[in-house]
C-alpha positions in Angstrom: 127.1 49.3 72.0 128.9 50.8 74.9 129.5 54.1 73.1 125.8 54.3 72.1 124.6 53.7 75.6 126.9 56.3 77.0 125.8 58.8 74.4 122.1 58.1 75.3 122.7 58.8 78.9 124.8 61.9 78.3 121.9 63.4 76.3 119.4 62.5 78.9 117.6 59.7 77.0 117.1 57.5 80.0 114.1 55.6 78.7 115.8 54.9 75.4 118.8 53.5 77.2 116.5 51.4 79.4 114.7 50.0 76.3 117.9 49.2 74.4 119.4 47.5 77.4 116.2 45.4 77.8 116.3 44.4 74.1 119.9 43.3 74.4 119.0 41.2 77.5 116.0 39.7 75.7 118.1 38.7 72.7 120.6 37.0 74.9 117.9 35.2 76.8 116.4 33.9 73.5 119.8 32.6 72.5 120.3 30.8 75.8 116.9 29.3 75.6 117.5 28.0 72.1 120.9 26.6 73.0 124.0 25.7 71.0 123.3 24.5 67.5 120.2 26.5 67.0 119.8 29.1 64.2 119.7 32.0 66.6 122.8 30.7 68.4 124.8 31.0 65.2 123.9 34.6 64.7 125.7 37.6 66.3 124.4 39.1 69.4 122.6 42.4 69.1 125.4 44.4 70.6 127.7 43.1 67.9 125.5 44.4 65.1 126.3 48.1 64.7 123.8 48.8 61.9 120.9 47.6 64.1 122.3 49.5 67.1 122.4 52.7 65.0 118.7 52.2 63.9 117.6 51.5 67.5 119.5 54.5 68.7 118.1 56.8 66.1 114.4 55.9 66.5 114.3 55.2 70.2 115.8 58.6 71.0 113.6 60.2 68.3 110.5 58.8 70.0 111.7 60.0 73.4 112.5 63.4 72.0 108.9 63.5 70.6 107.5 62.7 74.0 109.7 65.5 75.4 108.5 67.9 72.8 104.9 66.8 73.4 105.2 67.7 77.1 106.8 71.0 76.4 104.1 72.0 73.9 101.4 71.0 76.3 103.1 73.0 79.1 103.4 76.1 76.8 99.6 75.8 76.0 98.9 75.7 79.7 100.9 78.9 80.2 99.1 80.6 77.3 95.7 80.5 78.8 96.3 82.4 82.0 93.2 84.7 81.9 90.6 83.8 84.6 88.0 82.9 82.0 90.5 80.5 80.4 91.4 78.7 83.6 89.6 75.5 82.5 91.8 75.4 79.4 95.0 75.9 81.4 94.0 73.2 83.8 93.2 70.8 81.0 96.7 71.1 79.5 98.4 70.8 82.9 96.5 67.5 83.3 97.7 66.5 79.8 101.3 67.3 80.9 100.9 65.1 83.9 99.6 62.2 81.8 102.5 62.6 79.3 105.0 62.7 82.1 103.7 59.4 83.4 104.3 57.7 80.1 108.0 58.5 79.9 110.5 59.5 82.6 111.9 62.5 80.9 115.1 64.2 82.1 115.5 61.9 85.1 112.0 62.7 86.3 112.3 66.5 86.3 109.3 67.1 84.1 107.3 64.5 86.1 108.2 66.4 89.3 107.1 69.6 87.6 103.8 68.0 86.6 103.1 66.8 90.1 103.6 70.4 91.4 101.2 71.9 88.9 98.6 69.2 89.6 99.0 69.8 93.3 98.3 73.5 92.8 95.2 72.8 90.7 93.8 70.4 93.3 94.5 72.9 96.1 92.7 75.6 94.2 89.7 73.3 93.7 89.6 72.5 97.4 90.8 68.9 97.0 93.4 69.3 99.8 94.2 65.6 100.3 94.7 65.0 96.6 96.9 68.1 96.5 99.0 66.7 99.4 99.6 63.5 97.5 100.9 65.4 94.4 103.1 67.7 96.6 104.5 64.6 98.4 105.4 63.1 95.1 107.0 66.4 94.0 109.1 66.3 97.2 110.2 62.7 96.7 111.2 63.3 93.1 113.3 66.4 93.9 114.9 65.3 97.2 118.6 65.8 97.1 118.6 67.3 93.6 119.5 70.9 92.5 116.8 71.5 89.9 115.7 75.2 89.9 112.7 77.1 88.5 113.0 80.4 86.6 113.2 82.4 89.8 116.2 80.5 91.1 114.4 78.5 93.8 115.2 74.8 93.9 112.3 72.5 93.2 112.9 70.8 96.5 112.5 74.1 98.5 109.3 74.7 96.6 108.1 71.2 97.5 108.8 72.0 101.1 106.9 75.2 100.9 103.9 73.5 99.2 103.8 70.7 101.8 104.1 73.2 104.7 101.1 75.1 103.4 99.0 72.1 102.6 99.8 70.3 105.9 98.8 73.5 107.7 95.5 73.6 105.8 94.8 70.0 106.7 95.6 70.6 110.3 93.2 73.6 110.4 90.3 71.3 109.2 91.3 68.8 111.9 91.2 71.4 114.6 87.8 72.5 113.4 86.7 68.9 113.9 88.3 68.7 117.4 90.8 66.2 116.0 93.6 67.7 118.1 96.1 64.9 118.2 95.9 64.3 114.5 96.3 68.0 113.9 99.4 68.0 116.1 100.9 65.1 114.1 100.2 67.0 110.8 101.7 70.2 112.1 104.8 68.4 113.2 105.2 67.4 109.5 104.5 71.0 108.5 107.3 72.2 110.8 109.7 69.6 109.4 109.0 70.8 105.8 109.4 74.5 106.9 112.8 73.7 108.4 113.9 71.9 105.3 112.7 74.7 103.1 115.1 77.1 104.8 112.6 80.0 105.0 112.8 81.7 108.5 109.4 83.2 108.4 107.8 80.0 107.2 109.5 78.1 110.0 108.4 80.6 112.6 104.8 80.4 111.5 104.9 76.6 111.5 106.3 76.5 115.1 103.7 78.9 116.2 100.8 76.9 114.7 102.1 73.8 116.3 102.3 75.5 119.7 98.8 76.8 119.3 97.6 73.3 118.5 99.2 71.9 121.7 97.5 74.8 123.6 94.1 74.0 122.0 94.4 70.4 122.9 95.2 71.3 126.5 92.2 73.6 126.7 89.9 70.9 125.5 91.0 68.9 128.6 91.0 72.1 130.8 94.7 71.8 131.6 96.5 74.1 129.2 98.5 71.2 127.8 99.6 70.0 131.3 97.3 67.0 131.4 98.7 65.9 128.1 102.2 66.2 129.3 102.9 68.6 126.3 104.1 71.7 128.2 107.7 71.0 127.3 106.9 70.6 123.6 104.7 73.7 123.6 107.3 75.9 125.2 110.0 74.4 123.0 108.2 75.2 119.7 107.1 78.6 121.0 110.8 79.3 121.8 111.7 78.4 118.2 109.0 80.6 116.9 110.0 83.6 119.1 113.5 83.5 117.8 112.3 83.4 114.2 109.7 86.1 114.9 112.4 88.4 116.3 114.8 87.7 113.4 112.1 88.4 110.9 110.7 91.4 112.8 107.3 89.9 113.1 106.1 92.0 116.1 102.5 90.8 116.2 103.5 87.2 116.1 106.1 87.9 118.8 103.4 89.4 121.0 101.1 86.4 120.5 103.9 84.0 121.3 105.0 85.8 124.5 101.4 86.1 125.7 100.8 82.4 125.2 104.1 81.5 126.9 103.2 83.8 129.8 99.9 82.2 130.2 101.4 78.7 130.2 103.9 79.7 132.9 101.2 81.6 134.9 99.0 78.5 134.9 101.8 76.4 136.3 102.6 78.9 139.0 106.0 79.9 137.5 105.4 83.6 138.0 108.9 84.9 137.4 108.9 83.3 133.9 105.4 84.5 133.2 106.4 88.0 134.2 109.4 87.9 131.9 107.3 86.9 128.8 104.5 89.3 129.5 107.1 92.0 129.8 108.5 91.1 126.4 105.0 91.0 125.0 104.4 94.6 126.3 107.6 95.9 124.8 106.8 94.2 121.4 103.3 95.6 121.4 104.6 99.2 121.7 106.3 98.9 118.3 103.0 98.2 116.6 101.2 101.5 117.4 98.2 99.4 118.4 96.7 101.0 121.6 94.2 98.2 122.5 97.0 95.7 122.2 99.3 97.7 124.3 96.6 98.0 127.0 96.0 94.3 126.9 99.6 93.4 127.3 99.9 95.9 130.1 97.1 94.1 131.9 99.0 90.8 131.5 102.1 92.5 132.7 100.4 93.9 135.8 98.8 90.6 136.7 102.1 88.8 136.4 103.9 91.4 138.5 101.2 91.1 141.2 101.6 87.3 141.2 105.3 87.6 141.4 105.0 90.0 144.4 102.4 87.8 146.0 104.9 84.9 146.3 107.4 87.0 148.1 104.8 88.6 150.3 103.3 85.3 151.3 106.7 83.8 152.1 107.4 86.7 154.5 104.0 86.3 156.1 104.5 82.6 156.6 108.0 83.0 158.0 106.9 85.1 161.0 110.5 86.0 161.9 111.9 89.5 162.7 113.7 89.9 159.4 110.6 89.1 157.4 108.5 91.5 159.5 111.1 94.2 158.8 110.7 93.6 155.1 106.9 93.7 155.2 106.8 96.9 157.2 109.3 98.5 154.9 107.2 97.5 151.9 104.1 98.9 153.6 105.8 102.3 154.2 106.9 102.6 150.5 104.1 100.9 148.4 103.0 103.9 146.4 103.8 101.4 143.6 102.1 98.3 144.7 104.7 96.2 143.0 107.8 97.7 144.6 110.1 95.0 145.6 110.5 95.2 149.5 114.1 94.2 149.1 114.9 97.6 147.6 113.5 99.9 150.2 116.7 100.4 152.2 115.8 103.6 154.1 112.9 102.1 155.9 114.9 99.0 156.8 117.5 101.2 158.4 114.8 103.0 160.4 113.3 99.6 161.5 116.7 98.2 162.5 117.2 101.3 164.7 113.8 101.3 166.3 112.9 97.6 166.7 114.5 96.5 170.0 113.3 93.0 170.6 111.4 90.2 168.9 108.2 90.8 170.9 108.2 94.4 169.8 108.8 93.4 166.2 106.0 90.9 166.3 103.6 93.5 167.5 104.0 95.3 164.2 102.4 92.4 162.4 98.9 93.8 163.2 99.7 96.9 161.1 99.9 94.8 157.9 96.1 94.1 157.9 
């Protein structure tokens, strides 16, 4: 009995092994119930009858092999009808594969996983997104931690991650259309998790970006650009992840979008140095796309951020009303052919001011020239 069981498992006949084990247990239970002295008690147990074991082995594994062959034949039929007009035939045999796989756990669940993947794709194609998600989730669970691969060399589990990333993103899009921002965010967090597990850099970057946009949309609905929801940290974190992935994958357009969004977030919060940095990166990335309107748009953002950055320094000098600050302001006034020149860099005018400003009252009198 032991050798037969090992042989069944070695050849992948898991259902046959399970049935044989159940039959041996059932025989032993009947003997125990009848008790000593009964006719069945006097007979040998099932595992001690090699002839019967051989028959059970032969026909149980034969039945399971037939199920396996049935599945493979149905799958081949599904592959045969790949013309658009035969789509209904292909879908029919994929559904039959799925039903067959439910009847028997073949190859440790490999074909069952494959059947769920195919049914998920069919449901997605037909617009049944929720049903597709259920099939892809089953596909993921059946392949988690396993190394099964398809004909292209991709593991089944990485394919499951890709399918779930895509379907979760589709579901989130519908939620955003219906203004269900918080539910969309939860769904996109799941999409990002699947993208990370799938190990595809481009997919992970897109997932992070979509999640960042969802946080942004949620904030806009409450007129606070994510601040009122307390989600700025999450938004910037996911955008940061996306930017790294976009740079590594050379996704210039996506990099521009991410930098502009981050720049706007920091600009809204009054963090003009950070905003200037990201708008500057957006401008540089836009130049690589040969898209003149986009270049002009990012230049505008860049200019606004530069002005805001200068405004902070300018106002701080005005408010200080001390001799050194007035020197800086006058120096800037003398050299502002570029309105965004940093007054700290105009050394020649500062030297002139130091030589000609004799006292505080004289220096204060220059303040009127700033207006």
